[in-house]
N, C-alpha and C positions, 0 to 999 in steps of 0.2 A: 531239526527244527526249520531250517531253510526250505526243505522240501514241503513241509506242512504249510508254511507261509505262502509258498509259491502255489500250492494247490488251492489255498483259500482265495488268492488273487485271480486265478484262472477260472474257478468254478463258483465264485461268490459264496454266499452264506447258505446255499441250498444243502450242502453236505455237512454243515456245522449247526445242526439244530440243537435245541436244549437237551433233548434225550440223548443225542449222539455225543454231545460234549460230556454229559454226566457219565456215560458208559466209558468214554475215553479217559476220564479222570481216574476211574477205578483201575483201568488198565495201566495207566502211567504210575499210579501208586504201587501196583504190583511189580512193575518194571523196576522201580527204584529199590524195592525189597530184593529183587533178583540180583541187583547190582551190589548187594552187600549191606544195605542199610538195615539196621536192626529196629528202628523206631520211626513211626510216622504220626502217631496220635498225640505225641507230646506228653504221654502219661509216664514220664520218667523224672526222677529227681536230679539226674545229671544230664543236662542238655548238651554241653560242650564235651564231646567224646569222639576222638578220631575213629574209633571202631564203628561208630554210628554213621559216619560219612559215606562209607561204601567206596566204589571205584568210579571209573569213567562212565560206566553204564548208568549208575545212579545219578551222576551229574547230568547226563543227557535227559534222564527221566524228569529231573527237577526243571530243566528248561521247558520240556513239554507240558509239565504241570502248570508252569507260569503262563504259557501260551493258552492253555485250556481255560484258566481262570480269566484271562483277559478277554477271550472269546465269549465266555459266559456273561461277562459284564456287558459286552456289546449286544448280545442277544436278549438278555432278560433284565438288564439293569442291576443296580445294587439292591439286594433284599436280604431278609433274614436267612433264607436258604443257603446263601453263600458263606455265612459265617463259619460253618464247619470246615469247608474247603480252605478258606483263608487261614484259619487257625492251623490246619494240617500243613499248609504250605509254609507258614511262618516257622513252625517247629522243624520242618525238613530243612529249611534254609539255615537256621541257626546251627543245626547239626553239621552242615556242610562248610562252615566257615572256620573250623578249628585250624590253627596254624600248622598242625601236624597232619591234617588231611591232605589227600593228593591234590596236586596243582590243578588238574582238570576239573576236580569237584569244586574247588574254591572259585575257579574261573566261571564255571556254570552258575554258581550261586550269585556272583556279581552280575552276570548277564541276565539272570532270571528276574532280578529286582526291576530291571528296565522292561523286560518282556511282559511282565504281568500288568504293568501300567498303573498300578495302584497309586503311585506317587503323583500321578496327574489326574486322578479321579476327583471331580468336583463334588463336594459333599456339603449340602446345606441343611441345617437342622430342621427347617420348616418342611423339607421333603421327606425326612426320615424321622423315625421315632428317636427320642433322646437316647434310649438304651442302645439301639442299633448304631446310631451315629458315634457314640462313645466307643463301642466295641471295634468298629472299623478304624476309628481314629487311633486307638491304641495299637492295632496291628500295623497300620501305616507308619506310625512313629517308630515301632520296633524295626521295621524293614529299613527305615531311613537311618536309624542309628547303626544298624548292621552294615549298610552301605558305607557309612562314614568310617567305620573301623576298617573296612576293606580298602579304603584309600591309603592305609598304611601297611598293606600286605607286603610280604617279602618278595613277591613276584611282580614285575612291572606290568605284565599283561592283566593281572587281576586288578591292579590299581587303576589302569586305564579303563577297564570294563566297568568298574564301580563308578568311576568318574562320569562316564557316558550315561549311566543309569540315573545318577543324581542330577545331571545337567538337564534331563528331560523335564524335571519339575522346577528348575530354577527360573526365577523371574529377573535375574541379574543380566545385564548386557555387558558387564565388565569382567565376567568370569573367564579366566584364561583356560582354554580348552586343552592345553597340553601340559599343564603343571598340576598334578593332583594335590600337592600341598597348598596351593593357592585356592583351589576349589574347596578344600577342607575349610579354610578360613571363611570363604564367601558363604558356604552352606550354613555354617553356624550363625552368621550374621542374619540369615533369612529365617531362621527357625522361629523367632518370636512372632512373626507375621504369618507363618505357615501352619501353626498348630495352636490348639487350645492352650492357654498359658498355664492353667492348673495341671493339665496332663503332662505338658512339657516339663514343668518344674519337678514333678514327681519322678519322671523318667530320667532326667538329667541327674537328680540326686541319687537315684539307683545306680547310675553309671559311675558317679563319683565315689559312692560308698563301696561299690564292688572293688575298686582299686585298692582299698585299705582293709579288705575283708579279713586277710590273714596277718595284719600288721602286729596285733598283740602277740600271736604265737611266734612270729618271726623275731620280735624284740626279745621275747623270753628265751628263745633258742640262742640268740647272739649273746645275751647277757650271761647265759650258762657257759657258753664257750669261752668268753673273755675271763670268766671267773677262775678258770684253770691256772692262769698266770699268777693271780692273787698278789700281784705287785712284786714278785720275786724272780721267777724264771720265765723269760720271754720265749724260750724255746718250746714251751708247752702250749703255745697259742692255738695250735690246730688240733688239740686233743678233745674237742667237744664231742660228747657221746652221740649227738644227733647229726654230726657232719658225715656226708657220704664220701666215699673214697673218690668217686668220679661224679662231680655235680652234673645235673642235667644241662645240656646245651640249650641256649635260648632258641626256640623254634622260629622266632621272627626278629632278627636283629635290626630290621628296618623300622620297627615300630617305636614310636616315641610316646610313651604313656602321658608324660607331662604336657605335651602339646594339646591332646584332647582334653585333659583335665583342666588346663588353663582356659581353653575355649569354652568348655562347658560352664565353668565358674563365671566367665565374662558374660555369657548368654544369660545366666541366672541374674547376675547383677543388673544388666540392662533391662531385664523384664520388670524390675521394681516390685515383684510379687513378694508379699510377706510370706515367709516360709515357716509353716508349723504343721508337721506331719510326722509319721512314723520314721521315715527316712532321715529327716533332719534331726530328730531326737537321737537316732542311732549314731549319726555322724558326730554330734556334740558329745555323746557319751564316750566314743572312741577318742575324740579330741582331748577330753578331760583326762582319760587314762594315759594318753601319750604324753601329756604335760607332766603327769605324775612321774612317768618313767624318766623324762628329761630332767626334772628337778632332782630325782633320786640320783641320776648319773652325775649331775653337776655338784652334788654335795658329798657323795659317798664313793666316788670312783677311786680306785687304788692308784692308778698310774695316770698322770696328766699328759697324755700324748694322743695324737690323731688315730693311732692304731686301735686304741681302746674306746674310741668314740662310737657308740652304737649307731648313731645317726649318719655316720659316714659309710656304713655297710651298704653295698649295692642293693640288697633286697629290702632295705629299710627306707632309704632316703626318698625315693620317688613316691612311695605310699605315704610317708610321713609328711612330705611337702604338699601332696594333694589333699591330705586330711586337714592340714593347717589352713590351706587356701580355702577349702570349702567351709570350714568352721568360721573363718573370718567373713565369708560371704553371708552365711546365715545370720551372724551377729550384726553385720552391716545393715541387712534388710530388716532386722528386728522382729519383735513379736513372738519370740520363743521363750518359754518359762525356764529353760535350762541353760540359757546363754550366760547368766551371771556367774555360774560356777566356772565356766571356761575363761571368762574375762578375768576373774580373780586369780586363777592359777597362772594365766598368761602374765599378769603383773608380777607375780612371785618369781617366775622364770626370768623375766626381764631384769628384776632386781638382782638376781643371782649372776646374770651375764654382766651387768654393770659392775658388780662387786669383784668378779673374777678378772675383768678387764683392768680395773684400777690396780689390782694386785700384780 
């Protein structure tokens, strides 16, 4: 990529015509497939897959794709013809950020977000059709969220590469350039002024809801495992039929899910936007189900000790806390027809806590 950029500086835009860039784009897409990537069109139900990430060659191809898109924007401006390439680039980038994918691929993904330049593109609704503006804004927001997640990557080089990409679009003069965690906080503070509030609200709700996607199944599995003791023999605690002999190791121990969840909820709260959409309905539904599980645990548990507390389980606590926090945020902003059910169940759980404490 450095050689391509040097060539552009030395020879100007004469060799980077629109036709040439289109041809190069197809070549770079083919190069990424050659590197082991199995998908580029985004027509898959499973985006995050380490097998789709490829190897170092596909990472280099991703960087070249980002350069090609940035050059196309400089030559021809933002138009409907770029949406296809932007969508392909977004899906290729998402496939390259799995924690289990090779380090060089994740590093290339972090660098590519800055190379493409989309985070600094100025978009005014008067200059673009409403539909085109919305499509580009959604892609831009997805890349922004991806870069935010990479700030918590397991490798320090990936974190710093992502930080540099995000700082290109930052309007803050107080952002610390050498501490990714401080950049993370500053970036969230700027999101309300950088994106359409409605699109941002939906995207952050999707981010929050994704953290508790498997919570119901996890709680069910933990309850089944704890039921083996049945209040009699604690030696049988690990006899759950769904427990693996060797649990999967966390691919990214550096990541703190709750940090991003708390910052996302704080951003939603500060926006003041009344939340009423499919995502908020789903969060409140899960919140109500979680409260039912908590109430059932507090009234029917066999053994009164921390070992049998399902919400102390490592796979449950973070998702449950994030779900409670996001449900509270939706209720605080108001305007949702399903919030009364959650409020009522919350009061019942609080009454049970008070009763157990007094006993």
